[in-house]
TIKEDREN-446462 format. One record per residue (C-alpha): residue in one letter; x, y, z. Coordinates in nm, 2 decimals, m for minus. Layout:
REM TIKEDREN-446462
{residuo a X X Y Y Z Z}
...
//
This chain:
REM TIKEDREN-446462
{residuo m X m2.47 Y m0.24 Z m5.13}
{residuo d X m2.64 Y m0.55 Z m5.30}
{residuo a X m2.40 Y m0.81 Z m5.35}
{residuo s X m2.59 Y m0.91 Z m5.68}
{residuo t X m2.54 Y m0.56 Z m5.83}
{residuo p X m2.39 Y m0.55 Z m6.17}
{residuo r X m2.08 Y m0.38 Z m6.09}
{residuo q X m1.84 Y m0.26 Z m6.40}
{residuo s X m1.56 Y m0.01 Z m6.40}
{residuo t X m1.58 Y 0.29 Z m6.62}
{residuo p X m1.29 Y 0.52 Z m6.75}
{residuo a X m1.24 Y 0.85 Z m6.58}
{residuo p X m1.48 Y 1.12 Z m6.70}
{residuo a X m1.22 Y 1.29 Z m6.89}
{residuo n X m1.17 Y 0.99 Z m7.10}
{residuo n X m1.51 Y 0.86 Z m7.12}
{residuo h X m1.72 Y 1.01 Z m7.41}
{residuo l X m2.06 Y 0.82 Z m7.24}
{residuo l X m2.02 Y 1.00 Z m6.90}
{residuo e X m2.14 Y 1.35 Z m6.79}
{residuo e X m2.32 Y 1.44 Z m6.45}
{residuo s X m2.64 Y 1.56 Z m6.60}
{residuo i X m2.70 Y 1.23 Z m6.80}
{residuo l X m2.63 Y 1.01 Z m6.51}
{residuo p X m2.92 Y 0.83 Z m6.38}
{residuo t X m3.13 Y 1.03 Z m6.12}
{residuo w X m3.17 Y 0.86 Z m5.77}
{residuo l X m3.51 Y 0.82 Z m5.59}
{residuo n X m3.42 Y 1.12 Z m5.37}
{residuo q X m3.34 Y 1.35 Z m5.67}
{residuo r X m3.69 Y 1.34 Z m5.82}
{residuo p X m3.86 Y 1.67 Z m5.72}
{residuo i X m4.17 Y 1.68 Z m5.94}
{residuo s X m4.49 Y 1.59 Z m5.76}
{residuo l X m4.81 Y 1.43 Z m5.91}
{residuo l X m4.96 Y 1.77 Z m5.92}
{residuo g X m4.67 Y 1.94 Z m6.04}
{residuo f X m4.64 Y 1.70 Z m6.34}
{residuo v X m5.01 Y 1.75 Z m6.41}
{residuo w X m4.96 Y 2.13 Z m6.40}
{residuo m X m4.66 Y 2.06 Z m6.65}
{residuo w X m4.89 Y 1.90 Z m6.89}
{residuo v X m5.16 Y 2.16 Z m6.86}
{residuo a X m4.90 Y 2.42 Z m6.96}
{residuo l X m4.75 Y 2.20 Z m7.22}
{residuo a X m5.09 Y 2.17 Z m7.41}
{residuo i X m5.10 Y 2.53 Z m7.50}
{residuo v X m4.89 Y 2.49 Z m7.82}
{residuo i X m4.94 Y 2.70 Z m8.15}
{residuo v X m4.99 Y 2.39 Z m8.35}
{residuo t X m5.30 Y 2.27 Z m8.14}
{residuo f X m5.47 Y 2.60 Z m8.20}
{residuo q X m5.41 Y 2.53 Z m8.58}
{residuo y X m5.52 Y 2.19 Z m8.62}
{residuo g X m5.84 Y 2.26 Z m8.44}
{residuo a X m5.91 Y 2.51 Z m8.72}
{residuo n X m5.78 Y 2.28 Z m8.98}
{residuo g X m6.04 Y 2.04 Z m8.89}
{residuo v X m6.35 Y 2.25 Z m8.92}
{residuo e X m6.21 Y 2.42 Z m9.23}
{residuo g X m6.17 Y 2.06 Z m9.38}
{residuo g X m6.54 Y 1.99 Z m9.33}
{residuo l X m6.56 Y 1.82 Z m8.99}
{residuo s X m6.81 Y 1.94 Z m8.73}
{residuo l X m6.68 Y 2.09 Z m8.41}
{residuo p X m6.79 Y 1.78 Z m8.18}
{residuo v X m6.60 Y 1.57 Z m8.43}
{residuo v X m6.29 Y 1.77 Z m8.42}
{residuo m X m6.28 Y 1.77 Z m8.03}
{residuo l X m6.36 Y 1.38 Z m8.03}
{residuo v X m6.09 Y 1.31 Z m8.27}
{residuo v X m5.83 Y 1.54 Z m8.09}
{residuo l X m5.92 Y 1.36 Z m7.76}
{residuo t X m5.89 Y 1.00 Z m7.88}
{residuo a X m5.57 Y 1.07 Z m8.06}
{residuo t X m5.41 Y 1.21 Z m7.78}
{residuo m X m5.51 Y 0.94 Z m7.55}
{residuo a X m5.38 Y 0.68 Z m7.83}
{residuo l X m5.04 Y 0.85 Z m7.81}
{residuo a X m5.07 Y 0.85 Z m7.41}
{residuo v X m5.03 Y 0.48 Z m7.44}
{residuo v X m4.70 Y 0.50 Z m7.61}
{residuo m X m4.60 Y 0.77 Z m7.39}
{residuo t X m4.68 Y 0.60 Z m7.08}
{residuo l X m4.48 Y 0.28 Z m7.20}
{residuo t X m4.17 Y 0.48 Z m7.26}
{residuo a X m4.22 Y 0.69 Z m6.97}
{residuo d X m4.14 Y 0.39 Z m6.74}
{residuo i X m3.77 Y 0.41 Z m6.86}
{residuo g X m3.75 Y 0.74 Z m6.67}
{residuo t X m3.94 Y 0.63 Z m6.34}
{residuo e X m3.77 Y 0.30 Z m6.31}
{residuo h X m3.41 Y 0.36 Z m6.39}
{residuo g X m3.39 Y 0.74 Z m6.38}
{residuo l X m3.25 Y 0.73 Z m6.74}
{residuo s X m3.26 Y 1.00 Z m7.01}
{residuo f X m3.39 Y 0.93 Z m7.36}
{residuo a X m3.06 Y 0.93 Z m7.54}
{residuo v X m2.89 Y 0.73 Z m7.26}
{residuo f X m3.14 Y 0.45 Z m7.29}
{residuo l X m3.09 Y 0.46 Z m7.67}
{residuo r X m2.75 Y 0.30 Z m7.61}
{residuo a X m2.91 Y m0.03 Z m7.54}
{residuo p X m3.10 Y m0.07 Z m7.87}
{residuo f X m2.88 Y 0.13 Z m8.07}
{residuo g X m2.52 Y 0.11 Z m7.94}
{residuo t X m2.31 Y 0.37 Z m7.74}
{residuo i X m2.22 Y 0.52 Z m8.08}
{residuo g X m2.55 Y 0.45 Z m8.26}
{residuo t X m2.75 Y 0.65 Z m8.02}
{residuo h X m2.64 Y 0.96 Z m8.15}
{residuo i X m2.81 Y 0.94 Z m8.49}
{residuo p X m3.17 Y 0.91 Z m8.35}
{residuo s X m3.09 Y 1.11 Z m8.04}
{residuo l X m2.94 Y 1.40 Z m8.24}
{residuo s X m3.23 Y 1.39 Z m8.49}
{residuo r X m3.49 Y 1.42 Z m8.19}
{residuo g X m3.28 Y 1.68 Z m8.03}
{residuo v X m3.28 Y 1.89 Z m8.36}
{residuo v X m3.66 Y 1.85 Z m8.38}
{residuo a X m3.70 Y 1.97 Z m8.01}
{residuo a X m3.48 Y 2.28 Z m8.08}
{residuo c X m3.68 Y 2.35 Z m8.39}
{residuo w X m3.99 Y 2.37 Z m8.17}
{residuo f X m3.80 Y 2.57 Z m7.94}
{residuo g X m3.75 Y 2.83 Z m8.20}
{residuo i X m4.12 Y 2.82 Z m8.33}
{residuo q X m4.25 Y 2.87 Z m7.97}
{residuo t X m4.02 Y 3.14 Z m7.91}
{residuo y X m4.11 Y 3.32 Z m8.24}
{residuo i X m4.47 Y 3.30 Z m8.14}
{residuo g X m4.40 Y 3.45 Z m7.79}
{residuo a X m4.19 Y 3.72 Z m7.96}
{residuo l X m4.48 Y 3.81 Z m8.20}
{residuo a X m4.70 Y 3.86 Z m7.89}
{residuo i X m4.45 Y 4.07 Z m7.71}
{residuo n X m4.41 Y 4.30 Z m8.03}
{residuo g X m4.78 Y 4.32 Z m8.07}
{residuo l X m4.81 Y 4.46 Z m7.71}
{residuo v X m4.52 Y 4.70 Z m7.73}
{residuo e X m4.65 Y 4.81 Z m8.09}
{residuo y X m4.98 Y 4.89 Z m7.95}
{residuo w X m4.85 Y 5.10 Z m7.67}
{residuo t X m4.56 Y 5.26 Z m7.83}
{residuo g X m4.57 Y 5.21 Z m8.20}
{residuo f X m4.22 Y 5.04 Z m8.18}
{residuo s X m4.21 Y 4.72 Z m8.39}
{residuo s X m3.93 Y 4.48 Z m8.39}
{residuo w X m4.00 Y 4.10 Z m8.33}
{residuo p X m3.63 Y 4.00 Z m8.39}
{residuo l X m3.54 Y 4.21 Z m8.09}
{residuo w X m3.79 Y 4.05 Z m7.89}
{residuo y X m3.71 Y 3.71 Z m8.01}
{residuo a X m3.34 Y 3.75 Z m7.88}
{residuo l X m3.45 Y 3.87 Z m7.54}
{residuo f X m3.74 Y 3.59 Z m7.50}
{residuo l X m3.48 Y 3.35 Z m7.61}
{residuo a X m3.22 Y 3.45 Z m7.34}
{residuo v X m3.49 Y 3.46 Z m7.06}
{residuo q X m3.60 Y 3.10 Z m7.14}
{residuo i X m3.24 Y 2.97 Z m7.17}
{residuo a X m3.18 Y 3.13 Z m6.81}
{residuo n X m3.46 Y 2.96 Z m6.69}
{residuo v X m3.41 Y 2.62 Z m6.79}
{residuo a X m3.04 Y 2.65 Z m6.68}
{residuo l X m3.17 Y 2.69 Z m6.34}
{residuo g X m3.29 Y 2.32 Z m6.35}
{residuo i X m3.59 Y 2.11 Z m6.37}
{residuo k X m3.74 Y 2.24 Z m6.04}
{residuo a X m3.75 Y 2.58 Z m6.18}
{residuo v X m3.93 Y 2.44 Z m6.51}
{residuo e X m4.19 Y 2.29 Z m6.25}
{residuo r X m4.24 Y 2.62 Z m6.07}
{residuo l X m4.30 Y 2.80 Z m6.39}
{residuo a X m4.56 Y 2.54 Z m6.52}
{residuo s X m4.74 Y 2.56 Z m6.18}
{residuo f X m4.76 Y 2.92 Z m6.21}
{residuo a X m4.84 Y 2.94 Z m6.59}
{residuo a X m5.10 Y 2.70 Z m6.62}
{residuo p X m5.38 Y 2.88 Z m6.43}
{residuo c X m5.30 Y 3.18 Z m6.63}
{residuo i X m5.34 Y 2.98 Z m6.96}
{residuo l X m5.67 Y 2.82 Z m6.86}
{residuo a X m5.78 Y 3.20 Z m6.76}
{residuo i X m5.69 Y 3.31 Z m7.12}
{residuo s X m5.85 Y 3.01 Z m7.30}
{residuo i X m6.18 Y 3.07 Z m7.11}
{residuo w X m6.17 Y 3.44 Z m7.20}
{residuo m X m6.11 Y 3.37 Z m7.56}
{residuo y X m6.41 Y 3.14 Z m7.56}
{residuo y X m6.67 Y 3.36 Z m7.40}
{residuo t X m6.54 Y 3.66 Z m7.64}
{residuo l X m6.56 Y 3.46 Z m7.95}
{residuo d X m6.90 Y 3.29 Z m7.84}
{residuo g X m7.04 Y 3.65 Z m7.79}
{residuo v X m6.91 Y 3.77 Z m8.13}
{residuo a X m7.07 Y 3.45 Z m8.28}
{residuo d X m7.40 Y 3.55 Z m8.12}
{residuo l X m7.39 Y 3.88 Z m8.25}
{residuo e X m7.32 Y 3.77 Z m8.61}
{residuo g X m7.58 Y 3.49 Z m8.59}
{residuo t X m7.34 Y 3.22 Z m8.63}
{residuo n X m7.40 Y 2.86 Z m8.48}
{residuo i X m7.04 Y 2.73 Z m8.39}
{residuo w X m7.19 Y 2.37 Z m8.33}
{residuo t X m7.33 Y 2.34 Z m8.68}
{residuo f X m7.08 Y 2.51 Z m8.89}
{residuo a X m6.96 Y 2.32 Z m9.20}
{residuo s X m6.71 Y 2.45 Z m9.45}
{residuo g X m6.77 Y 2.18 Z m9.73}
{residuo g X m6.41 Y 2.04 Z m9.71}
{residuo d X m6.32 Y 1.67 Z m9.76}
{residuo l X m6.07 Y 1.64 Z m9.48}
{residuo s X m6.01 Y 1.26 Z m9.39}
{residuo l X m6.08 Y 1.15 Z m9.03}
{residuo v X m5.80 Y 0.91 Z m9.04}
{residuo a X m5.55 Y 1.17 Z m9.17}
{residuo f X m5.68 Y 1.43 Z m8.90}
{residuo f X m5.64 Y 1.17 Z m8.64}
{residuo l X m5.29 Y 1.07 Z m8.73}
{residuo i X m5.18 Y 1.43 Z m8.75}
{residuo n X m5.31 Y 1.49 Z m8.39}
{residuo m X m5.09 Y 1.20 Z m8.28}
{residuo v X m4.77 Y 1.32 Z m8.44}
{residuo v X m4.78 Y 1.65 Z m8.24}
{residuo w X m4.69 Y 1.49 Z m7.93}
{residuo a X m4.49 Y 1.20 Z m8.11}
{residuo p X m4.13 Y 1.35 Z m8.03}
{residuo l X m4.20 Y 1.40 Z m7.65}
{residuo a X m4.35 Y 1.05 Z m7.64}
{residuo v X m4.01 Y 0.89 Z m7.71}
{residuo d X m3.81 Y 1.16 Z m7.52}
{residuo i X m4.03 Y 1.16 Z m7.20}
{residuo p X m3.81 Y 0.97 Z m6.99}
{residuo s X m3.59 Y 1.28 Z m6.99}
{residuo i X m3.87 Y 1.44 Z m6.78}
{residuo t X m4.02 Y 1.13 Z m6.59}
{residuo r X m3.67 Y 1.06 Z m6.45}
{residuo f X m3.76 Y 1.37 Z m6.23}
{residuo v X m4.11 Y 1.25 Z m6.12}
{residuo r X m4.14 Y 1.15 Z m5.75}
{residuo t X m4.19 Y 0.77 Z m5.75}
{residuo a X m4.25 Y 0.53 Z m5.48}
{residuo p X m3.96 Y 0.30 Z m5.39}
{residuo g X m4.02 Y m0.06 Z m5.41}
{residuo e X m4.36 Y m0.03 Z m5.62}
{residuo r X m4.34 Y m0.32 Z m5.85}
{residuo r X m4.70 Y m0.26 Z m6.00}
{residuo f X m4.67 Y m0.05 Z m6.33}
{residuo l X m4.99 Y 0.15 Z m6.26}
{residuo r X m4.90 Y 0.25 Z m5.91}
{residuo r X m4.54 Y 0.32 Z m6.00}
{residuo n X m4.64 Y 0.54 Z m6.27}
{residuo r X m4.93 Y 0.69 Z m6.11}
{residuo a X m4.85 Y 1.07 Z m6.17}
{residuo v X m4.76 Y 0.97 Z m6.52}
{residuo l X m5.09 Y 0.80 Z m6.59}
{residuo t X m5.29 Y 1.10 Z m6.43}
{residuo a X m5.11 Y 1.36 Z m6.66}
{residuo h X m5.14 Y 1.16 Z m6.98}
{residuo f X m5.48 Y 1.03 Z m6.98}
{residuo v X m5.65 Y 1.31 Z m6.80}
{residuo a X m5.46 Y 1.63 Z m6.82}
{residuo l X m5.33 Y 1.64 Z m7.16}
{residuo p X m5.61 Y 1.48 Z m7.37}
{residuo m X m5.85 Y 1.71 Z m7.18}
{residuo m X m5.65 Y 2.03 Z m7.24}
{residuo q X m5.58 Y 1.92 Z m7.61}
{residuo a X m5.93 Y 1.89 Z m7.69}
{residuo w X m6.01 Y 2.23 Z m7.52}
{residuo i X m5.73 Y 2.42 Z m7.70}
{residuo s X m5.82 Y 2.27 Z m8.04}
{residuo f X m6.18 Y 2.37 Z m7.96}
{residuo i X m6.07 Y 2.72 Z m7.91}
{residuo g X m5.86 Y 2.71 Z m8.23}
{residuo a X m6.18 Y 2.60 Z m8.42}
{residuo v X m6.39 Y 2.84 Z m8.27}
{residuo s X m6.16 Y 3.11 Z m8.35}
{residuo f X m6.15 Y 3.03 Z m8.72}
{residuo i X m6.54 Y 3.00 Z m8.74}
{residuo v X m6.60 Y 3.33 Z m8.59}
{residuo t X m6.30 Y 3.54 Z m8.70}
{residuo g X m6.12 Y 3.35 Z m8.99}
{residuo e X m5.82 Y 3.34 Z m8.78}
{residuo w X m5.68 Y 3.06 Z m8.56}
{residuo n X m5.36 Y 3.21 Z m8.44}
{residuo p X m5.43 Y 3.32 Z m8.07}
{residuo v X m5.20 Y 3.63 Z m8.10}
{residuo d X m5.40 Y 3.76 Z m8.41}
{residuo v X m5.74 Y 3.68 Z m8.24}
{residuo i X m5.66 Y 3.87 Z m7.92}
{residuo q X m5.52 Y 4.17 Z m8.10}
{residuo g X m5.83 Y 4.18 Z m8.32}
{residuo q X m6.08 Y 4.13 Z m8.02}
{residuo s X m5.94 Y 4.34 Z m7.73}
{residuo t X m5.78 Y 4.66 Z m7.64}
{residuo g X m5.61 Y 4.85 Z m7.36}
{residuo l X m5.53 Y 4.67 Z m7.04}
{residuo v X m5.70 Y 4.34 Z m7.15}
{residuo l X m5.48 Y 4.35 Z m7.46}
{residuo g X m5.17 Y 4.37 Z m7.26}
{residuo v X m5.28 Y 4.09 Z m6.99}
{residuo l X m5.38 Y 3.85 Z m7.26}
{residuo l X m5.07 Y 3.89 Z m7.48}
{residuo l X m4.85 Y 3.84 Z m7.16}
{residuo m X m5.03 Y 3.52 Z m7.09}
{residuo i X m4.96 Y 3.40 Z m7.45}
{residuo v X m4.59 Y 3.48 Z m7.39}
{residuo l X m4.62 Y 3.28 Z m7.05}
{residuo a X m4.78 Y 3.00 Z m7.25}
{residuo q X m4.51 Y 2.96 Z m7.51}
{residuo w X m4.24 Y 3.01 Z m7.22}
{residuo s X m4.38 Y 2.72 Z m7.01}
{residuo t X m4.43 Y 2.48 Z m7.32}
{residuo n X m4.10 Y 2.55 Z m7.43}
{residuo t X m3.91 Y 2.48 Z m7.13}
{residuo a X m4.02 Y 2.10 Z m7.05}
{residuo a X m4.12 Y 2.01 Z m7.38}
{residuo n X m3.83 Y 2.14 Z m7.60}
{residuo v X m3.53 Y 2.28 Z m7.43}
{residuo v X m3.46 Y 2.02 Z m7.15}
{residuo p X m3.48 Y 1.74 Z m7.41}
{residuo a X m3.27 Y 1.91 Z m7.67}
{residuo a X m3.01 Y 1.99 Z m7.42}
{residuo l X m2.99 Y 1.63 Z m7.29}
{residuo n X m2.97 Y 1.50 Z m7.64}
{residuo f X m2.67 Y 1.74 Z m7.72}
{residuo v X m2.51 Y 1.66 Z m7.40}
{residuo n X m2.51 Y 1.29 Z m7.47}
{residuo a X m2.34 Y 1.34 Z m7.81}
{residuo a X m2.07 Y 1.56 Z m7.67}
{residuo a X m2.00 Y 1.42 Z m7.33}
{residuo p X m1.81 Y 1.50 Z m7.11}
{residuo h X m1.71 Y 1.81 Z m7.30}
{residuo l X m2.05 Y 1.95 Z m7.30}
{residuo s X m2.25 Y 2.06 Z m6.97}
{residuo y X m2.59 Y 2.08 Z m6.92}
{residuo r X m2.61 Y 2.45 Z m6.92}
{residuo s X m2.41 Y 2.46 Z m7.25}
{residuo g X m2.64 Y 2.21 Z m7.40}
{residuo v X m2.94 Y 2.47 Z m7.31}
{residuo v X m2.76 Y 2.74 Z m7.50}
{residuo l X m2.68 Y 2.51 Z m7.79}
{residuo a X m3.06 Y 2.43 Z m7.80}
{residuo g X m3.13 Y 2.81 Z m7.86}
{residuo v X m2.86 Y 2.84 Z m8.12}
{residuo v X m2.99 Y 2.55 Z m8.33}
{residuo g X m3.35 Y 2.65 Z m8.28}
{residuo t X m3.27 Y 3.01 Z m8.42}
{residuo a X m3.05 Y 2.85 Z m8.70}
{residuo v X m3.35 Y 2.66 Z m8.86}
{residuo m X m3.53 Y 3.00 Z m8.91}
{residuo p X m3.84 Y 2.90 Z m8.71}
{residuo w X m4.05 Y 3.18 Z m8.88}
{residuo l X m4.02 Y 2.99 Z m9.22}
{residuo l X m4.09 Y 2.64 Z m9.05}
{residuo l X m4.42 Y 2.78 Z m8.90}
{residuo d X m4.53 Y 2.85 Z m9.26}
{residuo n X m4.47 Y 2.49 Z m9.35}
{residuo l X m4.59 Y 2.34 Z m9.01}
{residuo f X m4.80 Y 2.05 Z m9.14}
{residuo t X m4.54 Y 1.92 Z m9.39}
{residuo f X m4.28 Y 1.93 Z m9.12}
{residuo l X m4.50 Y 1.72 Z m8.88}
{residuo s X m4.56 Y 1.48 Z m9.15}
{residuo y X m4.23 Y 1.43 Z m9.24}
{residuo y X m4.06 Y 1.37 Z m8.91}
{residuo g X m4.36 Y 1.16 Z m8.78}
{residuo g X m4.23 Y 0.84 Z m8.94}
{residuo f X m3.89 Y 0.84 Z m8.82}
{residuo i X m4.00 Y 0.93 Z m8.45}
{residuo a X m4.26 Y 0.65 Z m8.46}
{residuo a X m3.98 Y 0.43 Z m8.57}
{residuo i X m3.79 Y 0.51 Z m8.26}
{residuo a X m4.08 Y 0.45 Z m8.05}
{residuo g X m4.13 Y 0.11 Z m8.20}
{residuo i X m3.77 Y 0.01 Z m8.14}
{residuo m X m3.77 Y 0.16 Z m7.77}
{residuo i X m4.09 Y m0.03 Z m7.68}
{residuo c X m3.98 Y m0.35 Z m7.82}
{residuo d X m3.63 Y m0.34 Z m7.66}
{residuo y X m3.76 Y m0.25 Z m7.32}
{residuo y X m4.07 Y m0.46 Z m7.28}
{residuo v X m4.02 Y m0.75 Z m7.51}
{residuo l X m3.66 Y m0.82 Z m7.52}
{residuo r X m3.51 Y m0.69 Z m7.18}
{residuo r X m3.85 Y m0.72 Z m6.98}
{residuo r X m3.77 Y m0.36 Z m6.82}
{residuo r X m3.44 Y m0.47 Z m6.70}
{residuo l X m3.13 Y m0.30 Z m6.80}
{residuo n X m2.74 Y m0.34 Z m6.73}
{residuo v X m2.73 Y 0.03 Z m6.64}
{residuo p X m2.34 Y 0.03 Z m6.57}
{residuo a X m2.28 Y m0.10 Z m6.91}
{residuo l X m2.46 Y 0.20 Z m7.06}
{residuo y X m2.15 Y 0.41 Z m6.95}
{residuo d X m1.89 Y 0.15 Z m7.06}
{residuo p X m1.73 Y 0.21 Z m7.39}
{residuo q X m1.62 Y m0.15 Z m7.40}
{residuo g X m1.95 Y m0.29 Z m7.26}
{residuo q X m2.23 Y m0.51 Z m7.38}
{residuo y X m2.38 Y m0.21 Z m7.57}
{residuo r X m2.07 Y m0.16 Z m7.79}
{residuo y X m2.21 Y m0.42 Z m8.04}
{residuo a X m2.01 Y m0.34 Z m8.37}
{residuo r X m1.78 Y m0.07 Z m8.28}
{residuo g X m2.04 Y 0.11 Z m8.10}
{residuo v X m2.34 Y 0.05 Z m8.32}
{residuo n X m2.62 Y m0.21 Z m8.32}
{residuo p X m2.67 Y m0.25 Z m8.71}
{residuo a X m3.04 Y m0.42 Z m8.62}
{residuo a X m3.15 Y m0.09 Z m8.46}
{residuo l X m3.03 Y 0.12 Z m8.74}
{residuo i X m3.15 Y m0.09 Z m9.02}
{residuo a X m3.50 Y m0.12 Z m8.85}
{residuo w X m3.52 Y 0.26 Z m8.80}
{residuo l X m3.38 Y 0.37 Z m9.14}
{residuo g X m3.60 Y 0.09 Z m9.30}
{residuo a X m3.92 Y 0.18 Z m9.12}
{residuo s X m3.86 Y 0.57 Z m9.15}
{residuo g X m3.79 Y 0.50 Z m9.52}
{residuo v X m4.12 Y 0.31 Z m9.58}
{residuo s X m4.33 Y 0.56 Z m9.39}
{residuo l X m4.22 Y 0.84 Z m9.61}
{residuo w X m4.42 Y 0.68 Z m9.92}
{residuo q X m4.73 Y 0.77 Z m9.72}
{residuo p X m4.64 Y 1.06 Z m9.50}
{residuo d X m5.00 Y 1.13 Z m9.38}
{residuo y X m4.99 Y 0.80 Z m9.24}
{residuo a X m4.61 Y 0.78 Z m9.12}
{residuo y X m4.67 Y 0.71 Z m8.77}
{residuo v X m4.89 Y 0.40 Z m8.80}
{residuo i X m4.65 Y 0.26 Z m9.07}
{residuo g X m4.33 Y 0.35 Z m8.89}
{residuo f X m4.40 Y 0.21 Z m8.55}
{residuo p X m4.50 Y m0.16 Z m8.64}
{residuo v X m4.26 Y m0.18 Z m8.91}
{residuo a X m3.98 Y m0.08 Z m8.68}
{residuo f X m4.10 Y m0.29 Z m8.39}
{residuo a X m4.13 Y m0.62 Z m8.58}
{residuo l X m3.81 Y m0.56 Z m8.79}
{residuo y X m3.60 Y m0.49 Z m8.49}
{residuo l X m3.73 Y m0.79 Z m8.30}
{residuo v X m3.65 Y m1.04 Z m8.59}
{residuo l X m3.30 Y m0.90 Z m8.63}
{residuo m X m3.21 Y m0.88 Z m8.27}
{residuo h X m3.33 Y m1.26 Z m8.24}
{residuo a X m3.20 Y m1.40 Z m8.57}
{residuo w X m2.87 Y m1.21 Z m8.56}
{residuo i X m2.73 Y m0.97 Z m8.30}
{residuo l X m2.82 Y m1.16 Z m7.98}
{residuo r X m2.62 Y m1.46 Z m8.12}
{residuo r X m2.32 Y m1.25 Z m8.14}
{residuo h X m2.36 Y m1.00 Z m7.86}
{residuo p X m2.50 Y m1.14 Z m7.55}
{residuo q X m2.70 Y m0.91 Z m7.33}
{residuo a X m2.68 Y m0.97 Z m6.95}
{residuo e X m3.03 Y m0.87 Z m6.86}
{residuo i X m3.17 Y m1.08 Z m7.13}
{residuo d X m2.97 Y m1.41 Z m7.04}
{residuo d X m3.05 Y m1.33 Z m6.68}
{residuo p X m3.37 Y m1.16 Z m6.63}
{residuo s X m3.33 Y m1.12 Z m6.24}
{residuo d X m3.42 Y m0.82 Z m6.00}
{residuo s X m3.05 Y m0.74 Z m6.03}
{residuo y X m3.13 Y m0.54 Z m6.33}
{residuo l X m3.44 Y m0.33 Z m6.18}
{residuo a X m3.42 Y m0.01 Z m5.98}
{residuo t X m3.74 Y 0.15 Z m5.85}
{residuo s X m3.93 Y m0.15 Z m5.86}
{residuo v X m3.70 Y m0.29 Z m5.58}
{residuo g X m3.64 Y 0.02 Z m5.41}
{residuo r X m3.30 Y 0.09 Z m5.55}
{residuo s X m3.12 Y 0.37 Z m5.74}
{residuo w X m2.82 Y 0.34 Z m5.96}
{residuo v X m2.52 Y 0.56 Z m5.82}
{residuo h X m2.21 Y 0.63 Z m6.00}
{residuo d X m1.89 Y 0.64 Z m5.76}
{residuo p X m1.67 Y 0.91 Z m5.96}
{residuo a X m1.37 Y 0.79 Z m5.74}
{residuo s X m1.38 Y 0.43 Z m5.83}
{residuo g X m1.55 Y 0.47 Z m6.15}
{residuo t X m1.82 Y 0.21 Z m6.05}
{residuo f X m2.19 Y 0.18 Z m6.02}
{residuo d X m2.37 Y 0.08 Z m5.73}
{residuo r X m2.72 Y m0.01 Z m5.66}
{residuo l X m2.81 Y 0.16 Z m5.32}
{residuo t X m3.13 Y 0.16 Z m5.12}
{residuo v X m3.31 Y 0.47 Z m5.04}
{residuo d X m3.16 Y 0.48 Z m4.69}
{residuo e X m2.82 Y 0.43 Z m4.84}
{residuo l X m2.83 Y 0.73 Z m5.08}
{residuo p X m2.63 Y 1.02 Z m5.04}
{residuo d X m2.79 Y 1.37 Z m5.02}
{residuo g X m2.95 Y 1.42 Z m5.37}
{residuo n X m2.99 Y 1.80 Z m5.34}
{residuo h X m2.63 Y 1.87 Z m5.51}
{residuo r X m2.79 Y 1.78 Z m5.86}
{residuo a X m3.11 Y 2.00 Z m5.82}
{residuo d X m2.97 Y 2.22 Z m6.08}
{residuo i X m2.98 Y 1.95 Z m6.35}
//
């Protein structure tokens, strides 16, 4: 054990509302997702219903097809910057989003933003499950005449919950299988639609609808789509394989950079392109409707099954895992990871996703501001104030330095609520308003007020004692003694016992 390791006692799990096995830091030998596996996860994640829709909305709003693709590509890469910065919280310290938020928001204050994010993730879980249920229903109705999407919704929901409950490795395996299938269906859709366009004499590249959609507004709505996962990405990157002792940011986050700046932007641009072409040729953007209108027989069955697979693979990593971990954080130690997964399904259904889908862009606009404000606070706290260092044992100590004022850091709440409120005045521009306002307000309040009353060990002593992966160590909780040790890779116990988390 490193003698300089911050060592603090924590109450027994039964008495500690901050402690539950699934939200403890992951060790360097508990990170099974490879570079290729993480890339495949993002290829699979990119097939979300909203990507088809905003591609169609772009051309319907008067933008040309090349402009739509360029805007989607650049907007996704802009958000990838934010996503990569927050991802380091997972790769460096092995922490989930909600646990890290205890540092800026407080051990109790974390529940307000993290539960807000958890509910948004659950909403997306419901929306994606609903789309998958429609695809299943279309297939069954075609072959048998029987129609009941609520039945297929319930069954599809149960299958996804079971899959995610098996753990992060099961999520990665599904993505690695689904991604090639998703690419195949998108290529089929393009060639089919291009053939229809040729028959009708439609030039997809010169199509213009005469709309007046703002380029800036279209750019920002594309950023908002992945904004929730951009703050919650540590919940996934804490499982991405990382080289111990790698201090260089770009090398340490090599898998993250490849996925965020190559796989995600290219797939987003491609899928929005398919949605735009679908609208130009058929007047429909929804892939389920387009497939049902353009295919029959065995081809119809295969394609609709691929749509189901696409929704399934997107849901597991982007929605169910983050929602479950945020719910566990709020109810620890009484709610386990598997129970959190089930709760995500209950909440995702209770919000009636079939109604949310009809108001999708309003939904996106209004949560964009409060998600952006969380991102601004996270990046300010992690990079500017703490310089990537964290007193991890104190994150699990109800009486530690992150207790602030009765468990709440008022600076973070004021910055978050203030920035979110300001951004609501211009919901179309919520992200670019919420982020800088929250960043600046939090920084000022922390220096002028909070840090004078609540000293932070890693800020007062920015030494390597508060780093983990960069110095080849992992934070390990000892349940017998209630303490945290910072162990080298050679000192770590077998990490396989947490493979189901």
